[in-house]
N, CA, C, O and CB atoms as a CASP TS submission, in Angstrom:
PFRMAT TS
TARGET T0000
AUTHOR 0000-0000-0000
METHOD Language model
MODEL 1
PARENT N/A
ATOM      1  N   MET     1       7.223  -6.790  17.527  1.00  0.00           N
ATOM      2  CA  MET     1       5.834  -6.391  17.375  1.00  0.00           C
ATOM      3  C   MET     1       5.338  -7.731  17.305  1.00  0.00           C
ATOM      4  O   MET     1       5.820  -8.235  16.290  1.00  0.00           O
ATOM      5  CB  MET     1       5.447  -5.427  16.128  1.00  0.00           C
ATOM      6  N   THR     2       4.643  -8.500  17.870  1.00  0.00           N
ATOM      7  CA  THR     2       3.577  -9.966  17.113  1.00  0.00           C
ATOM      8  C   THR     2       2.472  -9.576  16.244  1.00  0.00           C
ATOM      9  O   THR     2       2.952  -8.747  15.471  1.00  0.00           O
ATOM     10  CB  THR     2       2.655 -10.958  18.338  1.00  0.00           C
ATOM     11  N   GLY     3       1.906  -9.655  16.121  1.00  0.00           N
ATOM     12  CA  GLY     3       0.325  -9.485  15.144  1.00  0.00           C
ATOM     13  C   GLY     3      -0.538  -9.686  16.418  1.00  0.00           C
ATOM     14  O   GLY     3      -0.825  -8.504  16.609  1.00  0.00           O
ATOM     15  N   VAL     4      -1.191 -10.404  17.488  1.00  0.00           N
ATOM     16  CA  VAL     4      -1.660  -9.761  18.280  1.00  0.00           C
ATOM     17  C   VAL     4      -1.894  -9.004  19.124  1.00  0.00           C
ATOM     18  O   VAL     4      -2.815  -8.808  19.917  1.00  0.00           O
ATOM     19  CB  VAL     4      -1.766  -9.927  18.393  1.00  0.00           C
ATOM     20  N   ASP     5      -0.138  -8.194  18.684  1.00  0.00           N
ATOM     21  CA  ASP     5       0.464  -6.717  19.953  1.00  0.00           C
ATOM     22  C   ASP     5      -0.483  -5.766  18.847  1.00  0.00           C
ATOM     23  O   ASP     5      -1.472  -5.092  19.139  1.00  0.00           O
ATOM     24  CB  ASP     5       2.973  -6.081  20.123  1.00  0.00           C
ATOM     25  N   LEU     6       0.110  -5.928  17.574  1.00  0.00           N
ATOM     26  CA  LEU     6      -0.995  -5.044  16.859  1.00  0.00           C
ATOM     27  C   LEU     6      -1.782  -4.617  16.565  1.00  0.00           C
ATOM     28  O   LEU     6      -2.073  -3.509  16.113  1.00  0.00           O
ATOM     29  CB  LEU     6      -1.224  -4.912  16.481  1.00  0.00           C
ATOM     30  N   ILE     7      -2.433  -5.786  16.872  1.00  0.00           N
ATOM     31  CA  ILE     7      -4.031  -5.440  17.142  1.00  0.00           C
ATOM     32  C   ILE     7      -4.594  -4.880  17.842  1.00  0.00           C
ATOM     33  O   ILE     7      -5.236  -3.905  17.451  1.00  0.00           O
ATOM     34  CB  ILE     7      -4.688  -6.110  17.324  1.00  0.00           C
ATOM     35  N   PHE     8      -4.592  -5.347  19.475  1.00  0.00           N
ATOM     36  CA  PHE     8      -4.674  -4.775  20.424  1.00  0.00           C
ATOM     37  C   PHE     8      -4.041  -3.188  20.380  1.00  0.00           C
ATOM     38  O   PHE     8      -4.598  -2.352  21.091  1.00  0.00           O
ATOM     39  CB  PHE     8      -4.172  -5.656  21.273  1.00  0.00           C
ATOM     40  N   LYS     9      -2.680  -2.707  19.404  1.00  0.00           N
ATOM     41  CA  LYS     9      -2.523  -0.976  20.057  1.00  0.00           C
ATOM     42  C   LYS     9      -3.797  -0.456  18.737  1.00  0.00           C
ATOM     43  O   LYS     9      -4.451   0.558  18.982  1.00  0.00           O
ATOM     44  CB  LYS     9      -0.216   0.090  19.808  1.00  0.00           C
ATOM     45  N   VAL    10      -4.014  -1.104  17.601  1.00  0.00           N
ATOM     46  CA  VAL    10      -4.816  -0.470  17.049  1.00  0.00           C
ATOM     47  C   VAL    10      -6.503  -0.203  17.488  1.00  0.00           C
ATOM     48  O   VAL    10      -7.107   0.854  17.307  1.00  0.00           O
ATOM     49  CB  VAL    10      -4.608  -1.000  15.999  1.00  0.00           C
ATOM     50  N   ALA    11      -7.032  -1.384  18.070  1.00  0.00           N
ATOM     51  CA  ALA    11      -8.332  -1.180  18.549  1.00  0.00           C
ATOM     52  C   ALA    11      -8.257  -0.524  19.668  1.00  0.00           C
ATOM     53  O   ALA    11      -9.162   0.287  19.863  1.00  0.00           O
ATOM     54  CB  ALA    11      -9.062  -2.289  18.723  1.00  0.00           C
ATOM     55  N   ALA    12      -7.303  -0.646  20.611  1.00  0.00           N
ATOM     56  CA  ALA    12      -6.788   0.812  21.651  1.00  0.00           C
ATOM     57  C   ALA    12      -6.780   1.908  21.164  1.00  0.00           C
ATOM     58  O   ALA    12      -7.567   2.441  21.946  1.00  0.00           O
ATOM     59  CB  ALA    12      -5.420   0.896  22.183  1.00  0.00           C
ATOM     60  N   ILE    13      -6.444   2.865  20.313  1.00  0.00           N
ATOM     61  CA  ILE    13      -6.521   3.217  19.561  1.00  0.00           C
ATOM     62  C   ILE    13      -7.748   3.869  19.012  1.00  0.00           C
ATOM     63  O   ILE    13      -8.016   5.022  19.351  1.00  0.00           O
ATOM     64  CB  ILE    13      -6.076   2.551  19.210  1.00  0.00           C
ATOM     65  N   GLY    14      -8.514   3.201  18.181  1.00  0.00           N
ATOM     66  CA  GLY    14      -9.573   3.038  17.949  1.00  0.00           C
ATOM     67  C   GLY    14     -10.742   3.688  18.810  1.00  0.00           C
ATOM     68  O   GLY    14     -11.569   4.588  18.664  1.00  0.00           O
ATOM     69  N   ILE    15     -10.278   2.507  20.054  1.00  0.00           N
ATOM     70  CA  ILE    15     -11.865   2.613  20.814  1.00  0.00           C
ATOM     71  C   ILE    15     -11.088   4.142  21.573  1.00  0.00           C
ATOM     72  O   ILE    15     -11.877   4.458  22.464  1.00  0.00           O
ATOM     73  CB  ILE    15     -12.556   0.802  22.298  1.00  0.00           C
ATOM     74  N   LEU    16     -10.280   4.839  21.569  1.00  0.00           N
ATOM     75  CA  LEU    16      -9.625   6.281  22.191  1.00  0.00           C
ATOM     76  C   LEU    16     -10.143   7.417  21.498  1.00  0.00           C
ATOM     77  O   LEU    16     -10.595   8.404  22.078  1.00  0.00           O
ATOM     78  CB  LEU    16      -7.979   6.408  22.051  1.00  0.00           C
ATOM     79  N   VAL    17     -10.070   7.265  20.109  1.00  0.00           N
ATOM     80  CA  VAL    17     -10.276   8.373  19.373  1.00  0.00           C
ATOM     81  C   VAL    17     -11.168   8.721  19.024  1.00  0.00           C
ATOM     82  O   VAL    17     -11.492   9.829  18.597  1.00  0.00           O
ATOM     83  CB  VAL    17      -9.835   8.473  18.611  1.00  0.00           C
ATOM     84  N   ALA    18     -12.382   6.667  19.319  1.00  0.00           N
ATOM     85  CA  ALA    18     -14.189   7.467  19.107  1.00  0.00           C
ATOM     86  C   ALA    18     -14.522   8.183  20.720  1.00  0.00           C
ATOM     87  O   ALA    18     -15.095   9.186  21.145  1.00  0.00           O
ATOM     88  CB  ALA    18     -15.877   5.795  18.713  1.00  0.00           C
ATOM     89  N   VAL    19     -13.946   7.258  21.165  1.00  0.00           N
ATOM     90  CA  VAL    19     -14.547   8.375  23.086  1.00  0.00           C
ATOM     91  C   VAL    19     -13.784   9.511  22.949  1.00  0.00           C
ATOM     92  O   VAL    19     -14.082  10.188  23.933  1.00  0.00           O
ATOM     93  CB  VAL    19     -13.939   7.589  25.144  1.00  0.00           C
ATOM     94  N   LEU    20     -12.865  10.190  22.209  1.00  0.00           N
ATOM     95  CA  LEU    20     -12.796  11.452  22.308  1.00  0.00           C
ATOM     96  C   LEU    20     -14.016  12.354  21.123  1.00  0.00           C
ATOM     97  O   LEU    20     -14.696  13.376  21.042  1.00  0.00           O
ATOM     98  CB  LEU    20     -11.175  11.703  22.072  1.00  0.00           C
ATOM     99  N   ASN    21     -13.798  11.599  20.672  1.00  0.00           N
ATOM    100  CA  ASN    21     -14.835  12.109  18.892  1.00  0.00           C
ATOM    101  C   ASN    21     -15.639  12.328  19.297  1.00  0.00           C
ATOM    102  O   ASN    21     -15.983  13.464  18.968  1.00  0.00           O
ATOM    103  CB  ASN    21     -15.338  11.201  17.557  1.00  0.00           C
ATOM    104  N   MET    22     -16.760  11.539  20.389  1.00  0.00           N
ATOM    105  CA  MET    22     -18.305  11.798  20.891  1.00  0.00           C
ATOM    106  C   MET    22     -17.824  12.736  22.280  1.00  0.00           C
ATOM    107  O   MET    22     -18.810  13.470  22.337  1.00  0.00           O
ATOM    108  CB  MET    22     -19.377  10.047  21.341  1.00  0.00           C
ATOM    109  N   LEU    23     -17.337  12.977  22.912  1.00  0.00           N
ATOM    110  CA  LEU    23     -17.049  13.781  23.597  1.00  0.00           C
ATOM    111  C   LEU    23     -17.133  15.566  23.180  1.00  0.00           C
ATOM    112  O   LEU    23     -17.733  16.548  23.617  1.00  0.00           O
ATOM    113  CB  LEU    23     -15.933  13.236  23.873  1.00  0.00           C
ATOM    114  N   LEU    24     -15.876  15.188  21.774  1.00  0.00           N
ATOM    115  CA  LEU    24     -15.870  16.792  21.165  1.00  0.00           C
ATOM    116  C   LEU    24     -17.106  17.010  20.600  1.00  0.00           C
ATOM    117  O   LEU    24     -17.487  18.167  20.779  1.00  0.00           O
ATOM    118  CB  LEU    24     -14.747  17.146  19.970  1.00  0.00           C
ATOM    119  N   CYS    25     -17.886  16.299  19.968  1.00  0.00           N
ATOM    120  CA  CYS    25     -18.909  16.580  19.440  1.00  0.00           C
ATOM    121  C   CYS    25     -19.814  16.778  20.250  1.00  0.00           C
ATOM    122  O   CYS    25     -20.826  17.414  19.955  1.00  0.00           O
ATOM    123  CB  CYS    25     -19.194  15.871  18.672  1.00  0.00           C
ATOM    124  N   ARG    26     -19.549  16.153  21.653  1.00  0.00           N
ATOM    125  CA  ARG    26     -21.546  17.233  22.558  1.00  0.00           C
ATOM    126  C   ARG    26     -20.722  18.130  22.561  1.00  0.00           C
ATOM    127  O   ARG    26     -21.501  19.068  22.728  1.00  0.00           O
ATOM    128  CB  ARG    26     -22.654  16.924  24.633  1.00  0.00           C
ATOM    129  N   ALA    27     -19.843  18.540  22.512  1.00  0.00           N
ATOM    130  CA  ALA    27     -19.002  19.475  23.349  1.00  0.00           C
ATOM    131  C   ALA    27     -18.790  20.638  22.066  1.00  0.00           C
ATOM    132  O   ALA    27     -17.853  21.427  21.939  1.00  0.00           O
ATOM    133  CB  ALA    27     -17.374  18.644  24.064  1.00  0.00           C
ATOM    134  N   GLY    28     -19.452  20.537  21.572  1.00  0.00           N
ATOM    135  CA  GLY    28     -19.967  21.472  19.832  1.00  0.00           C
ATOM    136  C   GLY    28     -18.295  21.857  19.082  1.00  0.00           C
ATOM    137  O   GLY    28     -17.816  22.682  18.305  1.00  0.00           O
ATOM    138  N   ARG    29     -17.941  20.919  19.725  1.00  0.00           N
ATOM    139  CA  ARG    29     -15.944  21.244  18.699  1.00  0.00           C
ATOM    140  C   ARG    29     -16.118  20.188  17.805  1.00  0.00           C
ATOM    141  O   ARG    29     -16.081  19.039  18.246  1.00  0.00           O
ATOM    142  CB  ARG    29     -13.916  20.857  19.794  1.00  0.00           C
ATOM    143  N   ASP    30     -16.272  20.363  16.808  1.00  0.00           N
ATOM    144  CA  ASP    30     -16.781  19.780  15.671  1.00  0.00           C
ATOM    145  C   ASP    30     -14.784  19.469  15.136  1.00  0.00           C
ATOM    146  O   ASP    30     -13.909  18.656  14.838  1.00  0.00           O
ATOM    147  CB  ASP    30     -18.126  21.099  14.542  1.00  0.00           C
ATOM    148  N   ASP    31     -15.041  20.433  15.293  1.00  0.00           N
ATOM    149  CA  ASP    31     -13.533  20.788  14.234  1.00  0.00           C
ATOM    150  C   ASP    31     -12.668  19.801  15.078  1.00  0.00           C
ATOM    151  O   ASP    31     -12.006  18.888  14.585  1.00  0.00           O
ATOM    152  CB  ASP    31     -12.709  22.798  14.224  1.00  0.00           C
ATOM    153  N   GLN    32     -12.750  20.090  16.402  1.00  0.00           N
ATOM    154  CA  GLN    32     -11.418  19.293  16.762  1.00  0.00           C
ATOM    155  C   GLN    32     -11.255  18.489  17.018  1.00  0.00           C
ATOM    156  O   GLN    32     -10.233  18.067  17.559  1.00  0.00           O
ATOM    157  CB  GLN    32     -10.800  19.440  17.377  1.00  0.00           C
ATOM    158  N   ALA    33     -12.651  17.665  16.599  1.00  0.00           N
ATOM    159  CA  ALA    33     -13.239  16.364  16.677  1.00  0.00           C
ATOM    160  C   ALA    33     -12.537  15.535  15.555  1.00  0.00           C
ATOM    161  O   ALA    33     -11.959  14.462  15.731  1.00  0.00           O
ATOM    162  CB  ALA    33     -14.841  16.425  16.510  1.00  0.00           C
ATOM    163  N   MET    34     -12.661  16.121  14.522  1.00  0.00           N
ATOM    164  CA  MET    34     -11.973  15.614  13.025  1.00  0.00           C
ATOM    165  C   MET    34     -10.444  16.085  12.986  1.00  0.00           C
ATOM    166  O   MET    34      -9.906  16.104  11.880  1.00  0.00           O
ATOM    167  CB  MET    34     -12.832  16.390  11.556  1.00  0.00           C
ATOM    168  N   MET    35      -9.876  16.377  13.850  1.00  0.00           N
ATOM    169  CA  MET    35      -8.551  15.891  13.999  1.00  0.00           C
ATOM    170  C   MET    35      -8.227  15.466  14.560  1.00  0.00           C
ATOM    171  O   MET    35      -7.219  14.849  14.217  1.00  0.00           O
ATOM    172  CB  MET    35      -7.852  16.249  14.016  1.00  0.00           C
ATOM    173  N   THR    36      -8.517  15.372  15.467  1.00  0.00           N
ATOM    174  CA  THR    36      -8.191  14.100  16.231  1.00  0.00           C
ATOM    175  C   THR    36      -8.858  12.904  15.990  1.00  0.00           C
ATOM    176  O   THR    36      -8.505  12.054  16.808  1.00  0.00           O
ATOM    177  CB  THR    36      -8.356  14.276  17.517  1.00  0.00           C
ATOM    178  N   THR    37      -9.732  12.475  15.145  1.00  0.00           N
ATOM    179  CA  THR    37      -9.807  11.237  14.268  1.00  0.00           C
ATOM    180  C   THR    37      -8.688  10.985  13.194  1.00  0.00           C
ATOM    181  O   THR    37      -8.069   9.925  13.101  1.00  0.00           O
ATOM    182  CB  THR    37     -11.100  11.287  13.532  1.00  0.00           C
ATOM    183  N   ILE    38      -8.462  12.326  12.219  1.00  0.00           N
ATOM    184  CA  ILE    38      -7.461  12.248  11.546  1.00  0.00           C
ATOM    185  C   ILE    38      -6.274  11.539  12.095  1.00  0.00           C
ATOM    186  O   ILE    38      -5.730  10.481  11.779  1.00  0.00           O
ATOM    187  CB  ILE    38      -7.231  13.373  11.226  1.00  0.00           C
ATOM    188  N   ALA    39      -5.992  12.574  13.156  1.00  0.00           N
ATOM    189  CA  ALA    39      -4.546  12.373  13.540  1.00  0.00           C
ATOM    190  C   ALA    39      -4.498  10.912  14.276  1.00  0.00           C
ATOM    191  O   ALA    39      -3.503  10.220  14.491  1.00  0.00           O
ATOM    192  CB  ALA    39      -3.991  13.658  14.585  1.00  0.00           C
ATOM    193  N   GLY    40      -5.763  10.668  14.575  1.00  0.00           N
ATOM    194  CA  GLY    40      -5.591   8.411  15.088  1.00  0.00           C
ATOM    195  C   GLY    40      -5.521   7.566  13.995  1.00  0.00           C
ATOM    196  O   GLY    40      -5.360   6.346  13.965  1.00  0.00           O
ATOM    197  N   LEU    41      -5.656   8.323  13.148  1.00  0.00           N
ATOM    198  CA  LEU    41      -5.696   7.631  11.439  1.00  0.00           C
ATOM    199  C   LEU    41      -4.065   7.304  11.048  1.00  0.00           C
ATOM    200  O   LEU    41      -3.511   6.284  10.638  1.00  0.00           O
ATOM    201  CB  LEU    41      -6.433   9.049  10.013  1.00  0.00           C
ATOM    202  N   ILE    42      -3.572   8.666  11.374  1.00  0.00           N
ATOM    203  CA  ILE    42      -1.898   8.378  10.343  1.00  0.00           C
ATOM    204  C   ILE    42      -1.778   7.984  11.896  1.00  0.00           C
ATOM    205  O   ILE    42      -0.681   8.054  11.341  1.00  0.00           O
ATOM    206  CB  ILE    42      -0.515  10.014   9.281  1.00  0.00           C
ATOM    207  N   VAL    43      -1.750   7.632  13.303  1.00  0.00           N
ATOM    208  CA  VAL    43      -1.102   7.241  13.674  1.00  0.00           C
ATOM    209  C   VAL    43      -0.668   5.426  13.755  1.00  0.00           C
ATOM    210  O   VAL    43       0.356   4.800  14.027  1.00  0.00           O
ATOM    211  CB  VAL    43      -1.342   7.936  14.426  1.00  0.00           C
ATOM    212  N   VAL    44      -2.196   5.038  13.320  1.00  0.00           N
ATOM    213  CA  VAL    44      -2.701   3.995  13.272  1.00  0.00           C
ATOM    214  C   VAL    44      -2.083   3.295  11.423  1.00  0.00           C
ATOM    215  O   VAL    44      -1.916   2.083  11.285  1.00  0.00           O
ATOM    216  CB  VAL    44      -4.427   4.343  13.663  1.00  0.00           C
ATOM    217  N   LEU    45      -1.885   4.085  10.468  1.00  0.00           N
ATOM    218  CA  LEU    45      -1.531   4.161   9.280  1.00  0.00           C
ATOM    219  C   LEU    45       0.375   3.700   9.209  1.00  0.00           C
ATOM    220  O   LEU    45       1.043   2.783   8.730  1.00  0.00           O
ATOM    221  CB  LEU    45      -2.038   5.757   8.823  1.00  0.00           C
ATOM    222  N   LEU    46       0.661   5.097  10.078  1.00  0.00           N
ATOM    223  CA  LEU    46       2.271   4.912  10.440  1.00  0.00           C
ATOM    224  C   LEU    46       2.450   3.746  11.423  1.00  0.00           C
ATOM    225  O   LEU    46       3.582   4.053  11.798  1.00  0.00           O
ATOM    226  CB  LEU    46       2.950   6.322  11.189  1.00  0.00           C
ATOM    227  N   MET    47       2.174   2.683  12.084  1.00  0.00           N
ATOM    228  CA  MET    47       2.391   1.666  12.752  1.00  0.00           C
ATOM    229  C   MET    47       1.862   0.329  11.160  1.00  0.00           C
ATOM    230  O   MET    47       2.659  -0.096  10.324  1.00  0.00           O
ATOM    231  CB  MET    47       1.336   1.815  14.475  1.00  0.00           C
ATOM    232  N   VAL    48       1.219   0.188  11.191  1.00  0.00           N
ATOM    233  CA  VAL    48       0.927  -0.356   9.626  1.00  0.00           C
ATOM    234  C   VAL    48       1.775  -0.313   8.721  1.00  0.00           C
ATOM    235  O   VAL    48       2.165  -1.318   8.125  1.00  0.00           O
ATOM    236  CB  VAL    48      -0.022   0.240   8.964  1.00  0.00           C
ATOM    237  N   ILE    49       2.312   1.259   8.418  1.00  0.00           N
ATOM    238  CA  ILE    49       3.749   0.524   7.468  1.00  0.00           C
ATOM    239  C   ILE    49       4.714   0.596   8.124  1.00  0.00           C
ATOM    240  O   ILE    49       5.537  -0.247   7.768  1.00  0.00           O
ATOM    241  CB  ILE    49       4.284   1.152   6.100  1.00  0.00           C
ATOM    242  N   GLN    50       5.054   1.226   8.966  1.00  0.00           N
ATOM    243  CA  GLN    50       5.852   0.396   9.853  1.00  0.00           C
ATOM    244  C   GLN    50       6.228  -1.526   9.724  1.00  0.00           C
ATOM    245  O   GLN    50       7.364  -1.985   9.609  1.00  0.00           O
ATOM    246  CB  GLN    50       5.047   0.710  11.139  1.00  0.00           C
ATOM    247  N   GLU    51       5.025  -2.298   9.782  1.00  0.00           N
ATOM    248  CA  GLU    51       5.278  -3.415   9.701  1.00  0.00           C
ATOM    249  C   GLU    51       5.049  -4.028   8.350  1.00  0.00           C
ATOM    250  O   GLU    51       5.073  -5.217   8.032  1.00  0.00           O
ATOM    251  CB  GLU    51       4.695  -3.929  10.625  1.00  0.00           C
ATOM    252  N   ILE    52       4.795  -2.826   7.533  1.00  0.00           N
ATOM    253  CA  ILE    52       5.009  -3.703   5.464  1.00  0.00           C
ATOM    254  C   ILE    52       6.003  -3.823   5.835  1.00  0.00           C
ATOM    255  O   ILE    52       6.358  -4.993   5.979  1.00  0.00           O
ATOM    256  CB  ILE    52       4.928  -2.891   3.595  1.00  0.00           C
ATOM    257  N   SER    53       7.048  -2.684   6.213  1.00  0.00           N
ATOM    258  CA  SER    53       8.677  -2.088   5.699  1.00  0.00           C
ATOM    259  C   SER    53       9.169  -3.053   6.269  1.00  0.00           C
ATOM    260  O   SER    53      10.233  -3.423   5.773  1.00  0.00           O
ATOM    261  CB  SER    53       9.428  -0.539   6.186  1.00  0.00           C
ATOM    262  N   ASN    54       8.630  -3.900   7.558  1.00  0.00           N
ATOM    263  CA  ASN    54       9.613  -5.414   8.140  1.00  0.00           C
ATOM    264  C   ASN    54       9.081  -6.331   7.470  1.00  0.00           C
ATOM    265  O   ASN    54       9.649  -7.367   7.815  1.00  0.00           O
ATOM    266  CB  ASN    54       9.557  -5.983   9.827  1.00  0.00           C
ATOM    267  N   LEU    55       7.936  -6.663   6.332  1.00  0.00           N
ATOM    268  CA  LEU    55       7.774  -7.747   5.646  1.00  0.00           C
ATOM    269  C   LEU    55       8.105  -7.755   4.912  1.00  0.00           C
ATOM    270  O   LEU    55       8.481  -8.851   4.496  1.00  0.00           O
ATOM    271  CB  LEU    55       7.043  -8.156   5.444  1.00  0.00           C
ATOM    272  N   PHE    56       8.350  -6.114   3.732  1.00  0.00           N
ATOM    273  CA  PHE    56       9.522  -6.420   3.074  1.00  0.00           C
ATOM    274  C   PHE    56      11.191  -6.911   3.179  1.00  0.00           C
ATOM    275  O   PHE    56      11.997  -7.725   2.730  1.00  0.00           O
ATOM    276  CB  PHE    56       9.493  -5.615   2.681  1.00  0.00           C
ATOM    277  N   THR    57      11.060  -5.888   4.026  1.00  0.00           N
ATOM    278  CA  THR    57      12.302  -6.290   4.504  1.00  0.00           C
ATOM    279  C   THR    57      12.410  -7.577   4.976  1.00  0.00           C
ATOM    280  O   THR    57      13.572  -7.893   4.719  1.00  0.00           O
ATOM    281  CB  THR    57      12.701  -5.512   5.425  1.00  0.00           C
ATOM    282  N   THR    58      11.880  -8.476   5.506  1.00  0.00           N
ATOM    283  CA  THR    58      11.860 -10.059   5.526  1.00  0.00           C
ATOM    284  C   THR    58      12.361 -10.711   4.544  1.00  0.00           C
ATOM    285  O   THR    58      13.449 -11.287   4.517  1.00  0.00           O
ATOM    286  CB  THR    58      10.665 -10.601   5.597  1.00  0.00           C
ATOM    287  N   ILE    59      11.313 -10.602   3.447  1.00  0.00           N
ATOM    288  CA  ILE    59      11.547 -11.054   2.222  1.00  0.00           C
ATOM    289  C   ILE    59      12.529 -11.465   1.556  1.00  0.00           C
ATOM    290  O   ILE    59      12.952 -12.539   1.129  1.00  0.00           O
ATOM    291  CB  ILE    59      11.267 -10.477   1.682  1.00  0.00           C
ATOM    292  N   LYS    60      12.911 -10.026   1.549  1.00  0.00           N
ATOM    293  CA  LYS    60      14.178  -9.166   0.752  1.00  0.00           C
ATOM    294  C   LYS    60      15.095 -10.059   1.550  1.00  0.00           C
ATOM    295  O   LYS    60      15.664 -10.605   0.605  1.00  0.00           O
ATOM    296  CB  LYS    60      14.416  -7.180   0.986  1.00  0.00           C
ATOM    297  N   ASP    61      15.698 -10.651   2.752  1.00  0.00           N
ATOM    298  CA  ASP    61      16.642 -11.314   3.451  1.00  0.00           C
ATOM    299  C   ASP    61      16.558 -13.035   2.774  1.00  0.00           C
ATOM    300  O   ASP    61      17.428 -13.792   2.342  1.00  0.00           O
ATOM    301  CB  ASP    61      16.259 -11.098   5.193  1.00  0.00           C
ATOM    302  N   ILE    62      15.008 -13.164   2.954  1.00  0.00           N
ATOM    303  CA  ILE    62      14.861 -14.913   2.631  1.00  0.00           C
ATOM    304  C   ILE    62      15.340 -14.934   0.962  1.00  0.00           C
ATOM    305  O   ILE    62      15.655 -16.097   0.710  1.00  0.00           O
ATOM    306  CB  ILE    62      12.824 -15.662   2.860  1.00  0.00           C
ATOM    307  N   PHE    63      15.427 -14.474   0.318  1.00  0.00           N
ATOM    308  CA  PHE    63      15.516 -14.192  -1.525  1.00  0.00           C
ATOM    309  C   PHE    63      15.905 -13.970  -1.427  1.00  0.00           C
ATOM    310  O   PHE    63      16.463 -14.501  -2.387  1.00  0.00           O
ATOM    311  CB  PHE    63      15.103 -13.729  -2.572  1.00  0.00           C
ATOM    312  N   GLY    64      17.250 -12.907  -0.703  1.00  0.00           N
ATOM    313  CA  GLY    64      18.645 -12.818  -0.810  1.00  0.00           C
ATOM    314  C   GLY    64      18.453 -12.075  -2.420  1.00  0.00           C
ATOM    315  O   GLY    64      18.993 -12.374  -3.486  1.00  0.00           O
ATOM    316  N   LEU    65      17.113 -10.632  -1.972  1.00  0.00           N
ATOM    317  CA  LEU    65      17.223  -9.703  -3.126  1.00  0.00           C
ATOM    318  C   LEU    65      18.264  -8.482  -2.984  1.00  0.00           C
ATOM    319  O   LEU    65      18.401  -7.677  -3.905  1.00  0.00           O
ATOM    320  CB  LEU    65      15.824  -9.126  -3.373  1.00  0.00           C
TER
END
């Protein structure tokens, strides 16, 4: 995955979570809105952690560690 793809995916998830959060808050379901926000954050963090893992693997391969 290229850097631009990652940025677009994170932005899309952010927009989706923001819209769902607003809809759920207006419907009076604040608890579900918070859980949606947390779930979106976890998904984005997992994507970033995977990319960081790929970075460390590449660095290990380059330096032969």
